[in-house]
N, C-alpha and C positions, 0 to 999 in steps of 0.2 A: 504494500500499500504506500501511497505517496505521503511523504511527511511534510506537513506544512510548517515552515519556519515562522514563529511569531516574534515580531519585533517589539521592543519595549515602547511603552508610552513615554512621551517627552512633555515635561512641564517646565517652562523657563519664565522666571520673572523679567519682564521687559521695562517696566517703569516703576519708579518709586518717588513720588513728588508728594511731600506733606503727608497726608493720610491716604492718598489715592495709590493703589497698586493695580498693576495689570500683568497678567500672566498669559503667555502664549502656550497653548495646549495642542498637542498632536497625538491622535490616537490612530496607529497604522491600520489600514485595511485589514491586514492579517489578524490583528487582535479582534477587531470587530467581527470578522468571520468566525474566529475561534469561540467568541461569546455566543455568537448566533447558534452555532452547532451545540453548545452546552445548553441553551435555552430550548432548542428543537428536542433535544434528548430528555429534558425535563417534561415536556408536555406531551411527547409521543405516547406514553403509556395510557394516558387518559383520553386520547382522541378517538373518536367514533366517526368514520366516514364510509359512505356507501361504496360497496365493492371491496372493503377491507375488513378483516376480522378486528374487534375492539383492541386498541393497543399495538396493532401491527402495521400501522401506516408507515411506509418507508420514509426515512428522513428527507430523501430528494424530493418527494411528493409534497411533504409538509413546506419544505423550502419554496418550492414552486408556487404553492397556493398562498402561503402566508409569510413568506420570507421578508417582504418589504415591510409589512405591518410590524412583524416581530422586530425587524431592525429599527424601525422608528421608535418603538417603546425602549429597546435597548439603549439607543443613543441618548433618550432623554434621562435615562437612569444613570447612564455612564457620566453624563455631564454634571449631574447633582453630585455624584460620588467623587469625581475628579475635583471638582470645585472644593469640596469638603476636605479632601486629602490634601490639597495644595494649601489651604489655610492651616490645616494642622501641622504639616511639615515645616511650614514657616512661622509656626507659633503666632499666628495673626487671629484676632477677634474681630469678625466682620461687623460693620455698622450698617446692617441692612442687607438686602438680598443682592448677590453678584449680578452684574449686567453681562449678559453673554452675547458675543457678536460672531456668527459663524462665518468662516472664510470659505470661498470656493463654491462649487456646485453641490447643494446638498442632495439633489436627486441622485447624482453619481455615488455620493457616500451611502445612501440608503440601499442603492443597488449592489453595494460592495465593490465598486470600481475605483474608489478614491479614498484617501485618508480623511479622517475627521479632524479638521483644523479650526480652532476657534480662539478668540480672545476673551479673557475673563477679566472685567474691570470690578473693583470693589473698594469701598471705603472701609478702613479699619479704624477700631476704637483707639482714641488717644490714650497715651500712658501718662497718668498723673497721680499724685498722692492726694487723697481727699483730706480736708481740713479735720483736726481733732475736734469732733463735735462736743465733747466733754468740756472743752474750753470756751464754748460760745456762751454768751449771756444774752438771754432772750427776754423781751418785755412782753408781758401778757397782762392785759387789763382785766380787773375783777370788779364786779358790782353786784350788790345784792338787789333782790327784787323788792322795789318799794311798795308800800300799801297803795300809793296813789296810782301806780301802774296797774295793780290788781283791780282797783276800783274802776279805772277807766275801761279795762278789758270787760269787766262784768256789765258796765254801762252799755258797751257796744253790743254785747249778746242780747241784753234786754231790748235794745233798739231794733236788732234783727228779728225779735220775736214780738214785735208790737202787735197787740190785738186791736180790733175796731169794734165800737159798740155803736148802735143806731142812735142818730140825733133825732130831736123832735121833728115831726113832719113838716113844719114851717121853717125849720133852721135851713139856711142858706149855706152851700158847700164853699169851703175856703181851702187855701193852700194846705196840703197835708191830709185833707180828708179822703176817705175812699167813696167813690160813686159807684153804685149798683145800677146797671142800665142794660137796655137793649139798643142796638143800632143797626142801621142799614145804610151802607155807603153806595153812593150813585155817582156816575159820570156821564154828564149829558143826559140825565134822567133815567139812565139804565143802571140797574144794580150790577156790581162786578164781583167776580169769584173772590172769595176770602174777605169780603168787605162787610160781612154781617155776623152779628153775635147776639146771644140772649144771656140775660143775668151775668153779664161781664163786670168784673170789679175792677176799677182803675183808681189808683192813688193819684191825686192832682200834685204835679211836680216830680213824679218819679221819672219822667221822660220815657215812658214805655210806648207811647203812641206817637204818630206823626207830629213833628213840631207844629205848635198852634192849637192842637186839639185840646189838650188838658186845660190851656189858659181860658178856653170859651166855656169851660164847665163851672169856673168860679161863679158862684151866685145862684146856681140851680138848686132846686129843692124837689122832694119826692112828689111825683105825679107830673112834673114839668115835662113838656115835649119841646125840643129844640133842634133847629137845624145848625150843624157846626160845619163851616166851610174852611177847607185846608187845601194846600197844594203839596202834592207828593215831590220830595227832594229829587233833583236831576240825577243823583247817584243811587236812587232807590233801587233795592234788589230786583223787583219785578219790572222788566223793561217796558212792559205795556201800560205801567202806571206811573213810570218816572216822569216827573215835570208836569203832571196833569192836575187840574182843579177837580176836587170831589166834594160832594156834599153828603154829610152823614146825618140821617134823621134819627135823633136820639130821644129815647123815653126813659126818664129817670124813675127807678123804683124806690131807691133809698139812698140817704146820705149817711156815712158812718164816720164818727170821730175816733182819731187814734187815741189809744189808751196804753201808756207806757207800763210795761209789766212790772209788778212788785218784786223785787228780788228777795224771795223767801223760799222756804221749804217746798211750797206748793209749785213754785215757778221751776225749781230744780227737778222736782218729779215729773214735770211736764216735758223736761229734756231727757227722761228716762233714767235720772240719777235718784239717789236716795235722800239727799238734803243739800241745803245751800253750802253747808260746810264742805261737802265732797265736791261740789262745783268750784268752790273757791280754791280747793287744794289742787284740782285738775288745771285750773287757770294759772296758779302760781307755778306748777310744775312745768308748764308750757312755756311761761315767760322765762323760767330758769334755763330751760333747754335753749331758748333763743338767745339768751345772754352767753351761755357757754359756747354756742355755735359762733357767735360774733367775736368772743374772746379768743377762741382757737383760730379763727380766720386772720385776726390781726396778729397773733403770735406767729402763725405760719408765714404771713407776709414778711414780718421782721426777720424770721429765720431764713427765708429765701433770698431776702436782700443781702444778708450777711454771708450767705454761701456764694452768692453771685460775686460780691466784692472779694471773697477770699480765693477765688479761682480764676486762673487765666490760663488757656491752653488752646491748641488748634482745634477746630471742630470739623467732623466729617462733613464735606461740601454737600453731598446728596441729602443728609439729614436736614441741614439748614434749608436747602432748596425745598424739600417736600414740606417742611414746617411753614415756610414762608408762603408757598402757593396755597396751602390750606387756609392761612390767615387772610391772605390777600383775596381769595375767592369768596370768603365769608364777608369781608368788607365790601367787595363788589355788590354782593347780594343785598346788604344793608343799604348801599347808596342807591342801588336800582329801586329799592322799595321807599325811597325818600327818608331814610333814617340815619342821615350822616351826622356824626357827632359835631357839636358847634366848634370845637377846637380844630376839626379837620376841614372845615368848609372852605377856608382861605388858603389852604396848602395846595402846592402844585402835585401832580402824580409823582414826580421824582422825589419830592420832599417825603410824601406819604410812604413811598417804597422803601426810602432809607431808613425811616422811623420804624416802620413794621419789620423790616429786616433785622434791625437791632432787637426787636421783641423776639423774633424768630430765633436769633442766636442765643439770647438769654434763656428761652424755653429749653432749647436743645442742651445748652451748657448745664442748666439746673437738672434736667432729666438725667444726664450722664453722671453728674455728681451724686444725686440721689440714688441712682441704680448702684454706683460703686460703694456708697456708704451701706446700703442695705445688703450688698454682696459680702462685704467685710464682716458686718454684723449678723449675717445669716438670717436676714428678714424673710419670711416666706408668707405666701398667702395659701389658704387651704381651698380645697375643692368646694366646700361648703360656702365660702365667702364668694367664690366665683359663680356658684349656682344661685346664690341670693340675689346678685348683681344681674344675672341673666333672667331671673323671674321678674325682677323689678323692670328691666328693659322690655320684656315681653308684654307685661301689663299695660304698657303705653299703646299697644296696638290691639285693642279688644276684638276677639274674633279670629285673630291671626297669630295667637300665641305659639301654636305649634310651629307654624312656618318660621317664625322669627328665631325660635330655639334652634330649629334645623339649620338656618342660615348661619347663625354663630358656630354651630358645631362643625360645620362643614367649610367654614372659612377661617383659617388660622389667623389672617391679619386682623379681621373683625374681632376675633376673640382676645388677641393681644391687646387691641384698643379698649376692650372691656376690662382686662386685667390691669393695665397700666395705672389708672387712677386709684385703684384699690391698693396696689403695691406702694404707690407714692404716699398715700395716707398712712399706711403702716410704717414706712420709713420716718415720716414726719413725726408720727407718734413715738417712735423709738428715740429719735432726736430730743423730742420734748421731754422725754423721761430721763435722759442722761445729761442733758445740758443745764446750765445754771439758769433758773427762771427768776426774773424780777417781776413782781406783781405791782401793779399801779392802779 
């Protein structure tokens, strides 16, 4: 039998500038063919083809039928493995996925007629020594929940649960009153769809109806019949009504006055609680949680500012570019929606790009610093924490929860984005535990 000589694979580093590396990779056609032979021998025992006994399909026939498909799969696998080996052999930590550029005729490679040659470009992680976080002094604001805040919060709850009681039949409606009425809306004397209702309750001044409607109810009393003339706004949702004048024939059944709820045990029971004391305790707990969240956010900001100042090293260009593009895309969307920040309105595009590129650089630098601090401290996130985040994300899309979960499970990049903020928070918590904290 003919013995095929297998040439070794060649991996050569061709560029090393800053954090960018380029490798030229050559996999001889002989090695590709040898790997294809191995793959065919792996799958042949399980193959069932018409005209052949199970597992007895000749290798030459498998090659003829499926050789190119199998070679395509092999090349993809080989490129991934070769890239990984090149990084490991050179003791490099990649900052993102390598970019592969194939040289030559890929069709000839798949047919086994040419060597596989490609360039692999990759940014590598910078080498740096993270700051000693035990020597950081972080300012964390603290504040007790004041009784005044609790009273204000309880007052808002009472307002949100305002009850209405009937006024005297001769009483005229005023701002804040609820009017119970029937109405029929007409345009050019014809009733239009969605313009009629019975026993509708409307609070004057609530802004629930078309501008001008509620104002014309001031002064009505039970039993009154009144025509209310309004013009639908130009930007009204229903295009067939936008900008048109309409007359609503209104019949008033009752005028009701607002009655602010008494803050007592009965009020608390109406909310499904046992007592006013329990309601007050829940309100206090919620306010404390808000205070704690604001306190942690300020401490984190102070911590990140210090870490940013304490580190200066080259950043992987592609990481910065990706972060900048993400920020810039978001900014463009905000601008397109007319939500440009006041401080950005008078800046040129070049000024904005320079400013937001600095923000991108800060984010990448802090991300790398936090990741390194977490690695050294062996900070880890559990599968339970990831699953909880996944459930929270899925709940934002009611009815599509299963598809959302499957999307994340099948997309490592999306899953990495889900894990990143959880990991960052755990590293921040670790730093807040070991650093010196000054409360103010």
